[in-house]
Structure formats: C-alpha cells, structure tokens
PyMOL Python script that loads the backbone (N, CA, C, O; Angstrom):
from pymol import cmd

cmd.read_pdbstr("""\
ATOM      1  N   UNK A   1     160.075  57.021 137.655  1.00  0.00           N
ATOM      2  CA  UNK A   1     159.227  56.489 136.721  1.00  0.00           C
ATOM      3  C   UNK A   1     159.349  57.417 135.456  1.00  0.00           C
ATOM      4  O   UNK A   1     159.465  58.642 135.465  1.00  0.00           O
ATOM      5  N   UNK A   2     159.298  56.592 134.381  1.00  0.00           N
ATOM      6  CA  UNK A   2     159.265  57.236 133.050  1.00  0.00           C
ATOM      7  C   UNK A   2     158.117  57.881 132.691  1.00  0.00           C
ATOM      8  O   UNK A   2     157.018  57.377 132.919  1.00  0.00           O
ATOM      9  N   UNK A   3     158.236  58.847 132.202  1.00  0.00           N
ATOM     10  CA  UNK A   3     156.989  59.533 131.683  1.00  0.00           C
ATOM     11  C   UNK A   3     157.061  59.537 130.101  1.00  0.00           C
ATOM     12  O   UNK A   3     158.020  59.926 129.434  1.00  0.00           O
ATOM     13  N   UNK A   4     155.804  59.006 129.608  1.00  0.00           N
ATOM     14  CA  UNK A   4     155.543  59.054 128.101  1.00  0.00           C
ATOM     15  C   UNK A   4     154.656  60.432 127.864  1.00  0.00           C
ATOM     16  O   UNK A   4     153.636  60.727 128.488  1.00  0.00           O
ATOM     17  N   UNK A   5     155.238  61.151 126.893  1.00  0.00           N
ATOM     18  CA  UNK A   5     154.612  62.242 126.712  1.00  0.00           C
ATOM     19  C   UNK A   5     153.978  62.231 125.302  1.00  0.00           C
ATOM     20  O   UNK A   5     154.458  61.553 124.393  1.00  0.00           O
ATOM     21  N   UNK A   6     152.800  63.065 125.142  1.00  0.00           N
ATOM     22  CA  UNK A   6     152.057  63.083 124.005  1.00  0.00           C
ATOM     23  C   UNK A   6     151.428  64.403 123.775  1.00  0.00           C
ATOM     24  O   UNK A   6     150.693  64.816 124.672  1.00  0.00           O
ATOM     25  N   UNK A   7     151.595  65.136 122.714  1.00  0.00           N
ATOM     26  CA  UNK A   7     151.018  66.343 122.609  1.00  0.00           C
ATOM     27  C   UNK A   7     149.913  66.270 121.590  1.00  0.00           C
ATOM     28  O   UNK A   7     150.011  65.721 120.493  1.00  0.00           O
ATOM     29  N   UNK A   8     148.785  66.919 122.097  1.00  0.00           N
ATOM     30  CA  UNK A   8     147.600  66.918 121.272  1.00  0.00           C
ATOM     31  C   UNK A   8     147.103  68.257 120.993  1.00  0.00           C
ATOM     32  O   UNK A   8     147.192  69.144 121.842  1.00  0.00           O
ATOM     33  N   UNK A   9     146.544  68.464 119.758  1.00  0.00           N
ATOM     34  CA  UNK A   9     145.970  69.694 119.345  1.00  0.00           C
ATOM     35  C   UNK A   9     144.403  69.562 119.351  1.00  0.00           C
ATOM     36  O   UNK A   9     143.806  68.506 119.141  1.00  0.00           O
ATOM     37  N   UNK A  10     143.752  70.904 119.649  1.00  0.00           N
ATOM     38  CA  UNK A  10     142.505  70.886 119.558  1.00  0.00           C
ATOM     39  C   UNK A  10     141.854  71.679 118.469  1.00  0.00           C
ATOM     40  O   UNK A  10     142.268  72.826 118.305  1.00  0.00           O
ATOM     41  N   UNK A  11     140.907  71.239 117.710  1.00  0.00           N
ATOM     42  CA  UNK A  11     140.387  72.107 116.527  1.00  0.00           C
ATOM     43  C   UNK A  11     139.397  73.001 117.327  1.00  0.00           C
ATOM     44  O   UNK A  11     139.172  72.841 118.526  1.00  0.00           O
ATOM     45  N   UNK A  12     138.796  74.010 116.501  1.00  0.00           N
ATOM     46  CA  UNK A  12     137.908  74.910 117.044  1.00  0.00           C
ATOM     47  C   UNK A  12     136.716  74.232 117.630  1.00  0.00           C
ATOM     48  O   UNK A  12     136.249  74.771 118.634  1.00  0.00           O
ATOM     49  N   UNK A  13     136.159  73.193 117.207  1.00  0.00           N
ATOM     50  CA  UNK A  13     134.989  72.723 117.502  1.00  0.00           C
ATOM     51  C   UNK A  13     135.174  71.964 119.046  1.00  0.00           C
ATOM     52  O   UNK A  13     134.174  71.639 119.686  1.00  0.00           O
ATOM     53  N   UNK A  14     136.259  71.774 119.451  1.00  0.00           N
ATOM     54  CA  UNK A  14     136.770  71.322 120.855  1.00  0.00           C
ATOM     55  C   UNK A  14     137.302  72.305 121.711  1.00  0.00           C
ATOM     56  O   UNK A  14     137.873  71.898 122.722  1.00  0.00           O
ATOM     57  N   UNK A  15     137.227  73.591 121.499  1.00  0.00           N
ATOM     58  CA  UNK A  15     137.754  74.425 122.245  1.00  0.00           C
ATOM     59  C   UNK A  15     137.275  74.487 123.653  1.00  0.00           C
ATOM     60  O   UNK A  15     138.037  74.825 124.559  1.00  0.00           O
ATOM     61  N   UNK A  16     136.147  74.199 123.839  1.00  0.00           N
ATOM     62  CA  UNK A  16     135.524  74.040 125.300  1.00  0.00           C
ATOM     63  C   UNK A  16     136.343  72.920 126.050  1.00  0.00           C
ATOM     64  O   UNK A  16     136.706  73.025 127.222  1.00  0.00           O
ATOM     65  N   UNK A  17     136.572  71.916 125.297  1.00  0.00           N
ATOM     66  CA  UNK A  17     137.340  70.760 125.933  1.00  0.00           C
ATOM     67  C   UNK A  17     138.722  71.194 126.200  1.00  0.00           C
ATOM     68  O   UNK A  17     139.238  70.929 127.286  1.00  0.00           O
ATOM     69  N   UNK A  18     139.350  71.833 125.303  1.00  0.00           N
ATOM     70  CA  UNK A  18     140.802  72.478 125.869  1.00  0.00           C
ATOM     71  C   UNK A  18     140.675  73.282 126.752  1.00  0.00           C
ATOM     72  O   UNK A  18     141.627  73.306 127.532  1.00  0.00           O
ATOM     73  N   UNK A  19     139.581  74.214 127.030  1.00  0.00           N
ATOM     74  CA  UNK A  19     139.682  75.066 128.386  1.00  0.00           C
ATOM     75  C   UNK A  19     139.468  74.321 129.434  1.00  0.00           C
ATOM     76  O   UNK A  19     140.054  74.536 130.494  1.00  0.00           O
ATOM     77  N   UNK A  20     138.590  73.336 129.273  1.00  0.00           N
ATOM     78  CA  UNK A  20     138.411  72.457 130.443  1.00  0.00           C
ATOM     79  C   UNK A  20     139.632  71.620 131.008  1.00  0.00           C
ATOM     80  O   UNK A  20     139.786  71.386 132.206  1.00  0.00           O
ATOM     81  N   UNK A  21     140.496  71.190 129.980  1.00  0.00           N
ATOM     82  CA  UNK A  21     141.708  70.478 130.183  1.00  0.00           C
ATOM     83  C   UNK A  21     142.737  71.317 130.872  1.00  0.00           C
ATOM     84  O   UNK A  21     143.327  70.968 131.894  1.00  0.00           O
ATOM     85  N   UNK A  22     142.899  72.371 130.284  1.00  0.00           N
ATOM     86  CA  UNK A  22     144.088  73.162 130.759  1.00  0.00           C
ATOM     87  C   UNK A  22     143.941  73.827 132.084  1.00  0.00           C
ATOM     88  O   UNK A  22     144.878  74.343 132.693  1.00  0.00           O
ATOM     89  N   UNK A  23     142.623  73.778 132.518  1.00  0.00           N
ATOM     90  CA  UNK A  23     142.417  74.246 134.083  1.00  0.00           C
ATOM     91  C   UNK A  23     142.610  73.358 134.981  1.00  0.00           C
ATOM     92  O   UNK A  23     142.796  73.619 136.170  1.00  0.00           O
ATOM     93  N   UNK A  24     142.580  72.123 134.439  1.00  0.00           N
ATOM     94  CA  UNK A  24     142.707  70.828 135.385  1.00  0.00           C
ATOM     95  C   UNK A  24     144.185  70.571 135.916  1.00  0.00           C
ATOM     96  O   UNK A  24     145.095  70.666 135.092  1.00  0.00           O
ATOM     97  N   UNK A  25     144.476  70.262 137.195  1.00  0.00           N
ATOM     98  CA  UNK A  25     145.713  69.998 137.833  1.00  0.00           C
ATOM     99  C   UNK A  25     146.460  68.755 137.266  1.00  0.00           C
ATOM    100  O   UNK A  25     147.676  68.738 137.076  1.00  0.00           O
ATOM    101  N   UNK A  26     145.553  67.640 136.996  1.00  0.00           N
ATOM    102  CA  UNK A  26     146.112  66.604 136.734  1.00  0.00           C
ATOM    103  C   UNK A  26     145.268  65.972 135.434  1.00  0.00           C
ATOM    104  O   UNK A  26     144.509  65.005 135.484  1.00  0.00           O
ATOM    105  N   UNK A  27     145.587  66.743 134.307  1.00  0.00           N
ATOM    106  CA  UNK A  27     144.764  66.443 133.291  1.00  0.00           C
ATOM    107  C   UNK A  27     145.240  65.096 132.438  1.00  0.00           C
ATOM    108  O   UNK A  27     144.499  64.489 131.666  1.00  0.00           O
ATOM    109  N   UNK A  28     146.414  64.800 132.685  1.00  0.00           N
ATOM    110  CA  UNK A  28     146.852  63.480 132.137  1.00  0.00           C
ATOM    111  C   UNK A  28     146.121  62.270 132.698  1.00  0.00           C
ATOM    112  O   UNK A  28     145.746  61.365 131.952  1.00  0.00           O
ATOM    113  N   UNK A  29     145.914  62.254 134.042  1.00  0.00           N
ATOM    114  CA  UNK A  29     145.259  61.327 134.790  1.00  0.00           C
ATOM    115  C   UNK A  29     143.708  61.243 134.303  1.00  0.00           C
ATOM    116  O   UNK A  29     143.174  60.164 134.048  1.00  0.00           O
ATOM    117  N   UNK A  30     143.067  62.448 134.204  1.00  0.00           N
ATOM    118  CA  UNK A  30     141.799  62.632 133.840  1.00  0.00           C
ATOM    119  C   UNK A  30     141.620  61.942 132.402  1.00  0.00           C
ATOM    120  O   UNK A  30     140.685  61.151 132.272  1.00  0.00           O
ATOM    121  N   UNK A  31     142.431  62.190 131.364  1.00  0.00           N
ATOM    122  CA  UNK A  31     142.386  61.882 130.068  1.00  0.00           C
ATOM    123  C   UNK A  31     142.498  60.372 130.067  1.00  0.00           C
ATOM    124  O   UNK A  31     141.774  59.692 129.340  1.00  0.00           O
ATOM    125  N   UNK A  32     143.385  59.854 130.864  1.00  0.00           N
ATOM    126  CA  UNK A  32     143.652  58.362 130.923  1.00  0.00           C
ATOM    127  C   UNK A  32     142.327  57.630 131.528  1.00  0.00           C
ATOM    128  O   UNK A  32     141.816  56.668 130.954  1.00  0.00           O
ATOM    129  N   UNK A  33     141.870  58.124 132.624  1.00  0.00           N
ATOM    130  CA  UNK A  33     140.622  57.537 133.051  1.00  0.00           C
ATOM    131  C   UNK A  33     139.389  57.564 132.204  1.00  0.00           C
ATOM    132  O   UNK A  33     138.553  56.666 132.301  1.00  0.00           O
ATOM    133  N   UNK A  34     139.251  58.555 131.384  1.00  0.00           N
ATOM    134  CA  UNK A  34     138.252  58.810 130.614  1.00  0.00           C
ATOM    135  C   UNK A  34     138.329  57.686 129.417  1.00  0.00           C
ATOM    136  O   UNK A  34     137.374  56.982 129.088  1.00  0.00           O
ATOM    137  N   UNK A  35     139.621  57.646 128.831  1.00  0.00           N
ATOM    138  CA  UNK A  35     139.753  56.737 127.632  1.00  0.00           C
ATOM    139  C   UNK A  35     139.775  55.228 128.268  1.00  0.00           C
ATOM    140  O   UNK A  35     139.331  54.312 127.576  1.00  0.00           O
ATOM    141  N   UNK A  36     140.188  55.010 129.329  1.00  0.00           N
ATOM    142  CA  UNK A  36     140.097  53.642 130.026  1.00  0.00           C
ATOM    143  C   UNK A  36     138.732  53.268 129.964  1.00  0.00           C
ATOM    144  O   UNK A  36     138.346  52.190 129.512  1.00  0.00           O
ATOM    145  N   UNK A  37     137.934  54.238 130.458  1.00  0.00           N
ATOM    146  CA  UNK A  37     136.386  53.859 130.756  1.00  0.00           C
ATOM    147  C   UNK A  37     135.777  53.755 129.385  1.00  0.00           C
ATOM    148  O   UNK A  37     134.979  52.840 129.185  1.00  0.00           O
ATOM    149  N   UNK A  38     136.064  54.585 128.435  1.00  0.00           N
ATOM    150  CA  UNK A  38     135.611  54.509 126.919  1.00  0.00           C
ATOM    151  C   UNK A  38     135.857  53.062 126.498  1.00  0.00           C
ATOM    152  O   UNK A  38     134.916  52.297 126.288  1.00  0.00           O
ATOM    153  N   UNK A  39     137.059  52.720 126.385  1.00  0.00           N
ATOM    154  CA  UNK A  39     137.599  51.490 125.964  1.00  0.00           C
ATOM    155  C   UNK A  39     137.014  50.205 126.671  1.00  0.00           C
ATOM    156  O   UNK A  39     136.793  49.202 125.992  1.00  0.00           O
ATOM    157  N   UNK A  40     136.785  50.221 127.905  1.00  0.00           N
ATOM    158  CA  UNK A  40     136.252  49.252 128.637  1.00  0.00           C
ATOM    159  C   UNK A  40     134.564  49.137 128.240  1.00  0.00           C
ATOM    160  O   UNK A  40     133.908  48.098 128.172  1.00  0.00           O
ATOM    161  N   UNK A  41     134.171  50.306 128.044  1.00  0.00           N
ATOM    162  CA  UNK A  41     132.486  50.119 127.667  1.00  0.00           C
ATOM    163  C   UNK A  41     132.362  49.796 126.188  1.00  0.00           C
ATOM    164  O   UNK A  41     131.254  49.454 125.774  1.00  0.00           O
ATOM    165  N   UNK A  42     133.355  49.869 125.378  1.00  0.00           N
ATOM    166  CA  UNK A  42     133.311  49.569 123.854  1.00  0.00           C
ATOM    167  C   UNK A  42     134.464  48.596 123.404  1.00  0.00           C
ATOM    168  O   UNK A  42     135.093  48.765 122.360  1.00  0.00           O
ATOM    169  N   UNK A  43     134.678  47.592 124.261  1.00  0.00           N
ATOM    170  CA  UNK A  43     135.564  46.625 124.029  1.00  0.00           C
ATOM    171  C   UNK A  43     135.171  45.743 122.835  1.00  0.00           C
ATOM    172  O   UNK A  43     135.962  45.026 122.223  1.00  0.00           O
ATOM    173  N   UNK A  44     133.855  45.875 122.569  1.00  0.00           N
ATOM    174  CA  UNK A  44     133.517  44.918 121.239  1.00  0.00           C
ATOM    175  C   UNK A  44     133.562  45.708 119.967  1.00  0.00           C
ATOM    176  O   UNK A  44     133.089  45.296 118.908  1.00  0.00           O
ATOM    177  N   UNK A  45     134.175  46.903 120.131  1.00  0.00           N
ATOM    178  CA  UNK A  45     134.207  47.624 118.778  1.00  0.00           C
ATOM    179  C   UNK A  45     135.835  47.205 118.088  1.00  0.00           C
ATOM    180  O   UNK A  45     136.912  47.220 118.684  1.00  0.00           O
ATOM    181  N   UNK A  46     135.600  46.893 116.846  1.00  0.00           N
ATOM    182  CA  UNK A  46     136.808  46.480 116.131  1.00  0.00           C
ATOM    183  C   UNK A  46     136.933  47.586 115.326  1.00  0.00           C
ATOM    184  O   UNK A  46     136.132  47.844 114.428  1.00  0.00           O
ATOM    185  N   UNK A  47     138.167  48.445 115.673  1.00  0.00           N
ATOM    186  CA  UNK A  47     138.598  49.551 115.029  1.00  0.00           C
ATOM    187  C   UNK A  47     138.930  49.371 113.462  1.00  0.00           C
ATOM    188  O   UNK A  47     138.661  50.152 112.550  1.00  0.00           O
ATOM    189  N   UNK A  48     139.640  48.029 113.393  1.00  0.00           N
ATOM    190  CA  UNK A  48     140.137  47.845 111.949  1.00  0.00           C
ATOM    191  C   UNK A  48     138.824  47.643 111.127  1.00  0.00           C
ATOM    192  O   UNK A  48     138.719  48.255 110.064  1.00  0.00           O
ATOM    193  N   UNK A  49     137.963  46.945 111.486  1.00  0.00           N
ATOM    194  CA  UNK A  49     136.723  46.634 110.770  1.00  0.00           C
ATOM    195  C   UNK A  49     135.892  47.982 110.459  1.00  0.00           C
ATOM    196  O   UNK A  49     135.455  48.223 109.333  1.00  0.00           O
ATOM    197  N   UNK A  50     135.725  48.793 111.508  1.00  0.00           N
ATOM    198  CA  UNK A  50     135.105  50.071 111.189  1.00  0.00           C
ATOM    199  C   UNK A  50     135.822  50.802 110.123  1.00  0.00           C
ATOM    200  O   UNK A  50     135.178  51.373 109.243  1.00  0.00           O
ATOM    201  N   UNK A  51     137.036  50.820 110.144  1.00  0.00           N
ATOM    202  CA  UNK A  51     137.938  51.513 109.108  1.00  0.00           C
ATOM    203  C   UNK A  51     137.656  50.889 107.700  1.00  0.00           C
ATOM    204  O   UNK A  51     137.462  51.514 106.657  1.00  0.00           O
ATOM    205  N   UNK A  52     137.671  49.593 107.869  1.00  0.00           N
ATOM    206  CA  UNK A  52     137.516  48.688 106.574  1.00  0.00           C
ATOM    207  C   UNK A  52     136.090  49.050 105.908  1.00  0.00           C
ATOM    208  O   UNK A  52     136.008  49.257 104.698  1.00  0.00           O
ATOM    209  N   UNK A  53     135.044  49.110 106.713  1.00  0.00           N
ATOM    210  CA  UNK A  53     133.795  49.360 106.190  1.00  0.00           C
ATOM    211  C   UNK A  53     133.580  50.707 105.577  1.00  0.00           C
ATOM    212  O   UNK A  53     132.877  50.880 104.582  1.00  0.00           O
ATOM    213  N   UNK A  54     134.232  51.676 106.232  1.00  0.00           N
ATOM    214  CA  UNK A  54     134.253  53.117 105.875  1.00  0.00           C
ATOM    215  C   UNK A  54     134.907  53.219 104.546  1.00  0.00           C
ATOM    216  O   UNK A  54     134.326  53.770 103.611  1.00  0.00           O
ATOM    217  N   UNK A  55     136.116  52.699 104.428  1.00  0.00           N
ATOM    218  CA  UNK A  55     136.833  52.771 103.286  1.00  0.00           C
ATOM    219  C   UNK A  55     136.087  52.049 102.040  1.00  0.00           C
ATOM    220  O   UNK A  55     135.966  52.621 100.957  1.00  0.00           O
ATOM    221  N   UNK A  56     135.698  51.008 102.239  1.00  0.00           N
ATOM    222  CA  UNK A  56     134.955  50.111 101.374  1.00  0.00           C
ATOM    223  C   UNK A  56     133.624  50.851 100.762  1.00  0.00           C
ATOM    224  O   UNK A  56     133.287  50.718  99.585  1.00  0.00           O
ATOM    225  N   UNK A  57     132.925  51.636 101.702  1.00  0.00           N
ATOM    226  CA  UNK A  57     131.844  52.424 101.385  1.00  0.00           C
ATOM    227  C   UNK A  57     132.298  53.626 100.619  1.00  0.00           C
ATOM    228  O   UNK A  57     131.636  53.982  99.644  1.00  0.00           O
ATOM    229  N   UNK A  58     133.322  54.251 100.959  1.00  0.00           N
ATOM    230  CA  UNK A  58     133.640  55.393 100.117  1.00  0.00           C
ATOM    231  C   UNK A  58     134.267  55.018  98.711  1.00  0.00           C
ATOM    232  O   UNK A  58     134.080  55.753  97.741  1.00  0.00           O
ATOM    233  N   UNK A  59     134.917  54.011  98.634  1.00  0.00           N
ATOM    234  CA  UNK A  59     135.244  53.526  97.161  1.00  0.00           C
ATOM    235  C   UNK A  59     134.037  53.063  96.446  1.00  0.00           C
ATOM    236  O   UNK A  59     133.936  53.304  95.243  1.00  0.00           O
ATOM    237  N   UNK A  60     133.156  52.451  97.046  1.00  0.00           N
ATOM    238  CA  UNK A  60     131.741  52.063  96.265  1.00  0.00           C
ATOM    239  C   UNK A  60     131.042  53.310  95.954  1.00  0.00           C
ATOM    240  O   UNK A  60     130.472  53.364  94.865  1.00  0.00           O
ATOM    241  N   UNK A  61     130.997  54.282  96.705  1.00  0.00           N
ATOM    242  CA  UNK A  61     130.342  55.640  96.456  1.00  0.00           C
ATOM    243  C   UNK A  61     130.917  56.435  95.337  1.00  0.00           C
ATOM    244  O   UNK A  61     130.294  57.171  94.572  1.00  0.00           O
ATOM    245  N   UNK A  62     132.106  56.199  95.347  1.00  0.00           N
ATOM    246  CA  UNK A  62     132.782  56.911  94.221  1.00  0.00           C
ATOM    247  C   UNK A  62     133.142  56.009  92.932  1.00  0.00           C
ATOM    248  O   UNK A  62     133.896  56.395  92.039  1.00  0.00           O
ATOM    249  N   UNK A  63     132.630  55.011  92.954  1.00  0.00           N
ATOM    250  CA  UNK A  63     132.644  53.977  91.810  1.00  0.00           C
ATOM    251  C   UNK A  63     134.319  53.672  91.449  1.00  0.00           C
ATOM    252  O   UNK A  63     134.830  53.495  90.343  1.00  0.00           O
ATOM    253  N   UNK A  64     134.869  53.679  92.614  1.00  0.00           N
ATOM    254  CA  UNK A  64     136.170  53.244  92.241  1.00  0.00           C
ATOM    255  C   UNK A  64     136.408  51.758  92.438  1.00  0.00           C
ATOM    256  O   UNK A  64     137.329  51.281  91.776  1.00  0.00           O
ATOM    257  N   UNK A  65     135.802  51.036  93.153  1.00  0.00           N
ATOM    258  CA  UNK A  65     135.819  49.596  93.194  1.00  0.00           C
ATOM    259  C   UNK A  65     134.493  48.995  93.709  1.00  0.00           C
ATOM    260  O   UNK A  65     133.730  49.627  94.440  1.00  0.00           O
ATOM    261  N   UNK A  66     134.276  47.796  93.302  1.00  0.00           N
ATOM    262  CA  UNK A  66     133.068  47.273  93.806  1.00  0.00           C
ATOM    263  C   UNK A  66     133.381  46.138  94.814  1.00  0.00           C
ATOM    264  O   UNK A  66     134.067  45.151  94.546  1.00  0.00           O
ATOM    265  N   UNK A  67     132.797  46.398  96.000  1.00  0.00           N
ATOM    266  CA  UNK A  67     133.194  45.542  97.106  1.00  0.00           C
ATOM    267  C   UNK A  67     131.910  44.502  97.241  1.00  0.00           C
ATOM    268  O   UNK A  67     130.760  44.903  97.425  1.00  0.00           O
ATOM    269  N   UNK A  68     132.201  43.397  97.147  1.00  0.00           N
ATOM    270  CA  UNK A  68     131.261  42.300  97.389  1.00  0.00           C
ATOM    271  C   UNK A  68     131.236  41.452  98.755  1.00  0.00           C
ATOM    272  O   UNK A  68     131.624  40.287  98.849  1.00  0.00           O
ATOM    273  N   UNK A  69     130.772  42.147  99.681  1.00  0.00           N
ATOM    274  CA  UNK A  69     130.915  41.374 100.837  1.00  0.00           C
ATOM    275  C   UNK A  69     129.623  41.557 101.764  1.00  0.00           C
ATOM    276  O   UNK A  69     129.333  42.682 102.169  1.00  0.00           O
ATOM    277  N   UNK A  70     128.962  40.599 102.047  1.00  0.00           N
ATOM    278  CA  UNK A  70     127.686  40.662 102.790  1.00  0.00           C
ATOM    279  C   UNK A  70     127.770  41.431 104.111  1.00  0.00           C
ATOM    280  O   UNK A  70     126.934  42.221 104.549  1.00  0.00           O
ATOM    281  N   UNK A  71     128.964  41.048 104.685  1.00  0.00           N
ATOM    282  CA  UNK A  71     129.231  41.776 106.033  1.00  0.00           C
ATOM    283  C   UNK A  71     129.321  43.178 105.897  1.00  0.00           C
ATOM    284  O   UNK A  71     128.733  43.884 106.716  1.00  0.00           O
ATOM    285  N   UNK A  72     129.952  43.665 105.010  1.00  0.00           N
ATOM    286  CA  UNK A  72     130.126  45.083 104.720  1.00  0.00           C
ATOM    287  C   UNK A  72     128.792  45.704 104.436  1.00  0.00           C
ATOM    288  O   UNK A  72     128.457  46.701 105.076  1.00  0.00           O
ATOM    289  N   UNK A  73     127.932  45.140 103.439  1.00  0.00           N
ATOM    290  CA  UNK A  73     126.704  45.501 103.209  1.00  0.00           C
ATOM    291  C   UNK A  73     125.790  45.599 104.376  1.00  0.00           C
ATOM    292  O   UNK A  73     125.182  46.648 104.585  1.00  0.00           O
ATOM    293  N   UNK A  74     125.658  44.542 105.163  1.00  0.00           N
ATOM    294  CA  UNK A  74     124.893  44.352 106.325  1.00  0.00           C
ATOM    295  C   UNK A  74     125.233  45.530 107.281  1.00  0.00           C
ATOM    296  O   UNK A  74     124.310  46.155 107.802  1.00  0.00           O
ATOM    297  N   UNK A  75     126.460  45.835 107.514  1.00  0.00           N
ATOM    298  CA  UNK A  75     126.852  46.707 108.459  1.00  0.00           C
ATOM    299  C   UNK A  75     127.256  47.939 107.953  1.00  0.00           C
ATOM    300  O   UNK A  75     128.119  48.560 108.572  1.00  0.00           O
ATOM    301  N   UNK A  76     126.733  48.439 106.835  1.00  0.00           N
ATOM    302  CA  UNK A  76     127.026  49.682 106.185  1.00  0.00           C
ATOM    303  C   UNK A  76     126.782  50.794 106.894  1.00  0.00           C
ATOM    304  O   UNK A  76     127.484  51.778 106.660  1.00  0.00           O
ATOM    305  N   UNK A  77     125.831  50.865 107.815  1.00  0.00           N
ATOM    306  CA  UNK A  77     125.536  51.846 108.703  1.00  0.00           C
ATOM    307  C   UNK A  77     126.507  52.139 109.861  1.00  0.00           C
ATOM    308  O   UNK A  77     126.583  51.304 110.762  1.00  0.00           O
ATOM    309  N   UNK A  78     127.260  53.262 109.912  1.00  0.00           N
ATOM    310  CA  UNK A  78     128.231  53.373 110.910  1.00  0.00           C
ATOM    311  C   UNK A  78     127.640  54.179 111.993  1.00  0.00           C
ATOM    312  O   UNK A  78     127.118  55.223 111.602  1.00  0.00           O
ATOM    313  N   UNK A  79     127.600  53.976 113.115  1.00  0.00           N
ATOM    314  CA  UNK A  79     127.098  54.850 114.235  1.00  0.00           C
ATOM    315  C   UNK A  79     127.818  56.098 114.305  1.00  0.00           C
ATOM    316  O   UNK A  79     129.008  56.183 114.003  1.00  0.00           O
ATOM    317  N   UNK A  80     127.085  57.104 114.715  1.00  0.00           N
ATOM    318  CA  UNK A  80     127.698  58.514 114.980  1.00  0.00           C
ATOM    319  C   UNK A  80     128.896  58.440 115.678  1.00  0.00           C
ATOM    320  O   UNK A  80     129.894  59.060 115.312  1.00  0.00           O
ATOM    321  N   UNK A  81     128.862  57.549 116.899  1.00  0.00           N
ATOM    322  CA  UNK A  81     130.183  57.589 117.847  1.00  0.00           C
ATOM    323  C   UNK A  81     131.371  57.007 117.156  1.00  0.00           C
ATOM    324  O   UNK A  81     132.501  57.414 117.424  1.00  0.00           O
ATOM    325  N   UNK A  82     131.115  55.897 116.114  1.00  0.00           N
ATOM    326  CA  UNK A  82     132.156  55.303 115.420  1.00  0.00           C
ATOM    327  C   UNK A  82     132.822  56.394 114.475  1.00  0.00           C
ATOM    328  O   UNK A  82     134.037  56.470 114.289  1.00  0.00           O
ATOM    329  N   UNK A  83     131.831  57.263 113.877  1.00  0.00           N
ATOM    330  CA  UNK A  83     132.401  58.343 112.858  1.00  0.00           C
ATOM    331  C   UNK A  83     133.225  59.240 113.637  1.00  0.00           C
ATOM    332  O   UNK A  83     134.330  59.526 113.177  1.00  0.00           O
ATOM    333  N   UNK A  84     132.839  59.762 114.820  1.00  0.00           N
ATOM    334  CA  UNK A  84     133.513  60.704 115.648  1.00  0.00           C
ATOM    335  C   UNK A  84     134.896  59.940 115.950  1.00  0.00           C
ATOM    336  O   UNK A  84     135.939  60.586 115.847  1.00  0.00           O
ATOM    337  N   UNK A  85     134.935  58.570 116.324  1.00  0.00           N
ATOM    338  CA  UNK A  85     136.107  58.062 116.949  1.00  0.00           C
ATOM    339  C   UNK A  85     137.131  58.009 115.525  1.00  0.00           C
ATOM    340  O   UNK A  85     138.310  58.365 115.516  1.00  0.00           O
ATOM    341  N   UNK A  86     136.528  57.587 114.598  1.00  0.00           N
ATOM    342  CA  UNK A  86     137.412  57.599 113.262  1.00  0.00           C
ATOM    343  C   UNK A  86     138.059  59.189 113.083  1.00  0.00           C
ATOM    344  O   UNK A  86     139.261  59.452 113.129  1.00  0.00           O
ATOM    345  N   UNK A  87     137.147  59.995 112.907  1.00  0.00           N
ATOM    346  CA  UNK A  87     137.509  61.397 112.800  1.00  0.00           C
ATOM    347  C   UNK A  87     138.681  61.884 113.816  1.00  0.00           C
ATOM    348  O   UNK A  87     139.514  62.745 113.536  1.00  0.00           O
ATOM    349  N   UNK A  88     138.617  61.355 114.737  1.00  0.00           N
ATOM    350  CA  UNK A  88     139.541  61.765 116.026  1.00  0.00           C
ATOM    351  C   UNK A  88     140.707  61.136 115.755  1.00  0.00           C
ATOM    352  O   UNK A  88     141.775  61.740 115.852  1.00  0.00           O
ATOM    353  N   UNK A  89     140.632  59.799 115.369  1.00  0.00           N
ATOM    354  CA  UNK A  89     141.857  59.012 115.096  1.00  0.00           C
ATOM    355  C   UNK A  89     142.730  59.472 113.993  1.00  0.00           C
ATOM    356  O   UNK A  89     143.955  59.435 114.110  1.00  0.00           O
ATOM    357  N   UNK A  90     142.138  59.906 112.919  1.00  0.00           N
ATOM    358  CA  UNK A  90     142.733  60.305 111.724  1.00  0.00           C
ATOM    359  C   UNK A  90     142.538  61.799 111.459  1.00  0.00           C
ATOM    360  O   UNK A  90     143.005  62.312 110.442  1.00  0.00           O
TER     361      UNK A  90
END
""", "prot")
cmd.dss("prot")
cmd.show_as("cartoon", "prot")
cmd.util.cbc("prot")
cmd.orient("prot")
C-alpha cells in the first residue's frame, strides 16, 4: 500500500493539539477520522463561496472595489467556525 505523506506545523496556539497527536500511536488514522467526520457534518459548506465572501468583504472594507451582490451582502456574516477553517487553510 502506498503511503501519502503530509507534514504539518503547529502554531503556538495549537501546542496542546500537537502534544496530543505526538503521543498517539496511530495519529494519521485519528486525523483522517476527525477530518472525515467534520466534512460529513459540514457537507453543505462551500469553501469557494466562503473565500469569495471574505475577499469581497476585505476589498469593500479597504475601499479597493465595490462589490454589488445581494448574495454577498446577505451572507456577510461569516461564522467563527468558517473563519477558523479559512485561517487553517491559508
């Protein structure tokens, strides 16, 4: 079986998670199960749309561009979970 490897770094704010994972014998399986569960529970989340709204809001807030979209205005509020997901992705 081919193994696909991925290296991740932990910022200081996630040091406790790092310690938790480093002590687990099968951490890859644990991470996969947690991510799989998260994705199943949040299958209606469209990451592209979240990023688009965040970028449009940032551009508007800095008077760089005017975005005229009722969908973006209506959904301007991004949930804290979405913000954390975006921060973790980028």
